[in-house]
N, C-alpha and C positions, 0 to 999 in steps of 0.2 A: 433374798435380795436380787433385784434385777441385774442381770449382766451388763457389763458396761460394753458400750458400741466401741469397737476398734477395728476398722476395716484397713485392708491393705491394697496395693495395686492389684494383686491377684484377685482380690474380691470383685474389683470394677472389671477385670478381663473376663472372670466367670460369669459376670452380669452382661457380658457381650459388648463392653466398651474397647475401643481400640487404644492402645497407650499412646498418650502425648503429654505435652508440656503442662497441660492442666491438671494432671494426677495429683501432685503434691498439694496444691491449693485445695482441691476438691476433698482430698482425703482429711487433710487438716480441719476444713470445715465442718465436714460430717461428724468426725471424732469430737471436735471440740462442742459442737451443738446437739452431739448425741441424736442424731438423725436416724430414723429406722422405718421400714416398710414404705407406706405411701409418701411419707415427708421426704425420705431419703430419695426416692424415685422422682418425685416433683422437683427436686433441686437438681438433680442429674439430667433432666430432660433438656436443659440448655445445652449440654454436652454430646447430645445424641447425634450421630452422623447417618447419613443415609447409607444403604447398603453398598459395599463395594461394587464398582462398576468394571466389568472385565472386558478387554478388547475382544472384538469379534473374532471367532476362530477363522472363518473366511471373510474375504473382503467384501464389503458392499458393492453391488454392481454400479459403474459409473459409465457415462456416455463419452465415446471417443471420437472427436471431431478434428482427427489429425491423420496424416499419414506421411510416411517418409517418401521425399521425391527422389532422393539418391542415396548412395552408400555412406555418404557423411551424417544424413540426417537419421539413418538407421539407429546409429548409437544413441542419438539425442532422443529419439521417440522412445526407444527401449528404456532409457534411464527415466524419462518421464513417467511412462506407465508403471514401472517398477515402483516407484516413489509413490504414485497414488494408490497402488494396490496395497502397499503397506498402510499408508494413511487411511485409507478406507476401512481398516479394521477399528478405528477409533470409536468408542462405546456411543457417543452423541450422533454420530454421522448417518444420515439417511440416503444421501444422493449426493452425485457429483458430476462434473463434466470437464473435459480438456479441450482446448482450443487451438487452432492451427499454428499460433505463435508460441507454443508451449515449450518451455526449456527449463533444466532442473535449477533449483534455487536453495540448495543445501544438502545436508545428509539425506540418506534415503529415508523415505518416510515424511519428508517436508513437503508441503504443497508447492508445486511448480509455479512458475510465472505462466500465465495463461490457464490456471486452474480455478475451478469453482467448486465449492464444498458447501453442502446443506446440513446443518446441524440442528438438533431439535433442543430448545429452551437452553441454549449455551452460545457463549460467544469464546472464540478461540483467538487470542492475540496473535498467535504465531501464524495464523491463517490470513492475517490482513498485513503482517510484518511491520516493521519500523517506518516505512515511507506511508503513513496512514493517509488516506484520501489524495494519493496521487492522482492528478487529474489534468483535463485540458480544458481550455476556455478559447473561444473565437469571437473576434470582433469584427464588424464589417466596417471598413474606411470608405467606402463607396469608391469613387473613381480617383482617388488619390494615388499620385505617383508611388509604387512599392519602395523606390529607394529613399524618398522622403520618410516613410512610415518606418523603414528600417533604421534609418539614422536616428530619428526621434527616440525609438525604442531603445536603441544601443546607449543613447544618453540618459535613459530612464531606468533602465533594469539593472540587476546586481546578481552575479554568480560567484560561485565559488564558496569556501568556507566561511564560517562566521555571519554576522549580521551588518547591518548598515551603521556606520558611525553616528554618533550623536550629532544632532543639526541635520541629518539627511534621514531621519527616521519619520514613519507615518504614524498618525495618531490611531490609538487602539480605540475603537469606540466604547464608550461607557456601558453600554448594555452588554457587549460581548465580554468586557473586563469583569463586569459582576458574574457572568457565568464561569468565569475561570476562578473566582474568588468563592463561589458558592460549592464547588466541587472538590472533594478532597484529593482526587486524581491530578487535579490542575492548580491548585491554589498555593503551592510553593512559590517562594520569591523568585527562585530561578525560573519556574514555568512562565510567570508573568513577564520578566524580564527578557526572556527569550521570545515571547509572544510579540513584544514590542520591537526588539532588535531585528527579527528574522521576517517582519512584515515588509513585503515588497523585494524579497529575495528569492532566487530560483535554485540555489544550490549546485550541484555538479552532476556528474554521470551523465545519464542519457536525457537530463531536462534540457529544454530548449525554449527559444524564442523563434518563431516560424512566420516568415511573410510570404504570402502567394496570392494568386489571383482566381477568382472562382470561374471553372469551365462554363457555368451557367450564365452568369451575370457580367463577368469581366472586372468585378469589383475586387479592390484589394482587401485581403483579410490578414488578421494577425492572430497567430495562435500561440498560446503559452502552453508549456507542460512542466509541471512539479507539483510537489506534494506539500506536506505540513512541516517541513524542516525539523529544526531541534525540537520545537515544541511537541510534534507528533512522536518523535523519536523517545523523548522522555515518557509520554503517556504508553507507548509500547513497552518500554522497559518496566514500568511499574505494574502494566496488566500482566506480563508475563511472571513477575513475581508473585501477584495475587493467584494467578491461574495456577502455579505450580504448587502453591500452598493447598490449594483445593485438590489438585492431583495426588499429592502425597497422602490426603485422607480418604479420597473417594475412587481414585482409579491408579494407584501406584505403578501398575504395568502399561499405563498409557505413555506414549514417547514424550519426553519433556516439550518438544517443539509443537506438540499437539494438545498440550494442557488447556483446560477451559475454566471459564468463570460461569457457573450456573446462573442464569438470568434472573431467576426467582429468588436472588439474595440481595441484601443491601449493596452489595459490591457489584453485583451484576447490573443492578439498575443505575448505580452511580457511573460504572464504565460505560454503559450504552449512553448515558447522558453526555459524558466526557467526549465520547466519539462524535456526537452531533455538535458539540462546541468546536471540536477541531475541524469538522466539516465547514462549518460557518467562517472559521478562521481562514482555512485553505481558499476558499472561494473568495474571501476578501483580498486574500494575497494576491490571487489573480487581477482582481479588479483594480488594484491600486495601480499595477504596472500598465494595464491597458489604460485607465483613466489618465495616467500621467502623460502616455504616449499621445492620447487625443488632445490633452491640455496643451502639449507643447505645438501641435498643429493647429491649435484653435478650431478644433472640430467637435462634433457630436457623433456618437455611434449610430450606424443605420441598423445594426441588428448585433445580438449578442447571445450565446448560449454556451453551456458548458456540460460536462459530466466527469464524475471520478470512475477510475477504473482499478482502484486499489482499496476496497472497503468493504464493510459489512452490512447487508441489506436485510430488513425484518419483514416478515410477511406472517402475521399471527405468532405462533411459537416456534416458526422456522427462521433461523439465521444464514443467509447466503453469504459464504465468505469468497469474495472475488479478489484473487491475488493477480493482477493483470488481466482482468477481463471487463468488456464494456458491458453496462446494462443497457439492454434494449427494452424491456417491459417498464411502461411507466410507473407501475406500482412501486418500483425501487427508488424512484426520484420524485419527491413531493413538490420540487421546485422546478420540475422541467418546463423549459422555455423553447425548446427547439430540438432538431435531431441530433445525433451522436457523432462523436469525432473519433476517427481512428488514424493516427499518423502511422507512416510506414519507415521511411528514413529521410534525411535531408535532401535527396535527390529524386525522391518520389512524391506524390501528391498526398495531401491528407484527405482521407475519405469522408464524406459526410453521408451518415448511413440511417436508415429507419429499419425497424423489424418487429417481428412479434415472437411471443414464446412459443416453442415447440416442445416435443417430449425430449428431444435430444439436446438442445441448447440451454434450457432452463431459464430462459429469458436474457441470455447473455451473448456477446460476440467478442472476437479477439481485441485487444487493446492496441496492436502494433505489429510490428514484423518478428519480433523475438530473435534469438540467437541460436546457432548450432555449436558455437565454440565460445569458451571463456574469452574475456579481453585478454588475458596473458596469452592463451594460445593463438589468438588472432594476431597478435604483436608478434610472435615468433613466426607465424607463417609468412610475414611481411619482411624479415629479416633479408638484408641485401639491396633494399631501397631505402632512401632517406624519406623522413616524414614529408618533407617538402613534396618530392616526385610522387608520394602516394596521393598526397592532397590535391595536387595539380590535376592529377587524371581522374580521382574520382569526382570532383566538384566542379568540373570545366563548366562554364556557363553559368555558374551560380555565385551569388556575394555570401560566402560562409564567413564568419567572423567567430573568433575565440576570445572570451572576456579576458583570459589570461594572457593572451598573445602567444599561447603555445599550442600547436597541434595536437589533437588528440585522436590519433589514427583508429582507436578502439570505438570511436563515434562515427567514423565515415561509413559510406553505405555498404561496403563489403563485409563489414562486420556483422551485418545483419542477415536474415534469411532472405531468400529470393521474395520480393514483393509481389511478383506476378503469381508465384505459388501459393503465397497466403491468400490472395484475393480469390484465386480459383478455388481453394477449400472453402472459403467463405461462402461462395455459390453453391458449391458441392453440397455442403453440410447444412444450408439454410441459416446463415448466421448473419442475416441482415441484408438489405438492399442498398447500393450506392446510388445516391440521389444527386450528388453533386461531388467536384474533387476541386480541391485547392492546389493549382499548380504551382510548383516551387519557385520563388525567386530569390530567397536567401534566408539565412538563419543565424542566430547567435547561440553559442553553446560555452560551457565553462572552459572547455579546453584542458590540457594536461597541466593544471596548476602546481603539481606536485613536483614538476621539473625543477621549479625554484623555491620548493620549500626550505626552509632554514637549514634542515639538517642535511640536504643534499648540497646546498652551497658550501658548507662546512667541510663536506667529504671532498667536493672540487677543490678547494683551498688547500687541503692537504695533500692531495695529488699534486 
């Protein structure tokens, strides 16, 4: 009589399979159906995983387009390079670069702000981070008075937490709505609700609405800086969850923040598609704010262009992860309409640049001035001065407004790296050529809205 098939988990492990949640179901199915030999291996094919991918013993070489200008920057640059060295041990990574505005952005091994990492056939959600498609857009308002543009923009934009209330929301186009509904990364009710509510909002932190005049033409320019808001943050969270599921199976020794989604999987294709939808949403998010300002003034734009600086760019089977780095190479921007924008701080011009790919820049430039100190440390360094005193000194001659009506000293010029030094290093390392500057008139930012957060008010009342 033929022996009854009775496999166990040890049988599967001896056959080369890694233990997983699927073991009990597979064991029961094989034993119930008495699968043997070819029939059993054909069934188990669906559970076959690629070989484990171990981190590189030595980090992959990367390009260093930064140098410390003073003692304070020494610590910053050292931390950036140490983090990049650990990150460059990730199995998928083949190249990388660091820009002059680089600063640490998390635990050691996390891609720094101002970092570019090239991975083969892999999308690393942690390398574009939660603020997917953080970007800048410029609209040319011709010879209009800058104050009129700033006043109109002030009445049109929205900063701070949350979205626009009902009655003040913009229409989400049907075509874009369909993309959300067709992608399992984006089709939850909360995703779609947030896509509607957050359209036409700029968030907080270093996001801004900047008004200035072109050095070349004298025209008034409006520049906005923000990302994909809550809807992008939700996609990032889902992407990290999926990436870490893959990491546990195919590369458990890789750092969690550097987990990846293989592009040649259903999840990889869907995540890439979701990123493109979020890119469209973010571009529209800029456009509705710019168009509302134009409409308030009864004007049409003389010119408009934009670029993201926090995204993943695909070139064949290579994925360029830019965390705070501006794409110079046209191949990264299918809808390119003009040069690129690099803001520095509210008291400095926004640079309009062009450039080419070199061996060391990988097709990218810095995205701004960056920081040497955390927001908290910067505030500590200013103790002894009132917020009003610091604001008056650092914004003299500018029309600077905070949406929350509360000054945020962590966004004033002294919170950032020296703008001249960043520009000099752009020139030294071949990171784009400045073809125009938008000289500052004024700007709007969220401000320190947390000062009047409900929990803070409650604490003050108790005191």
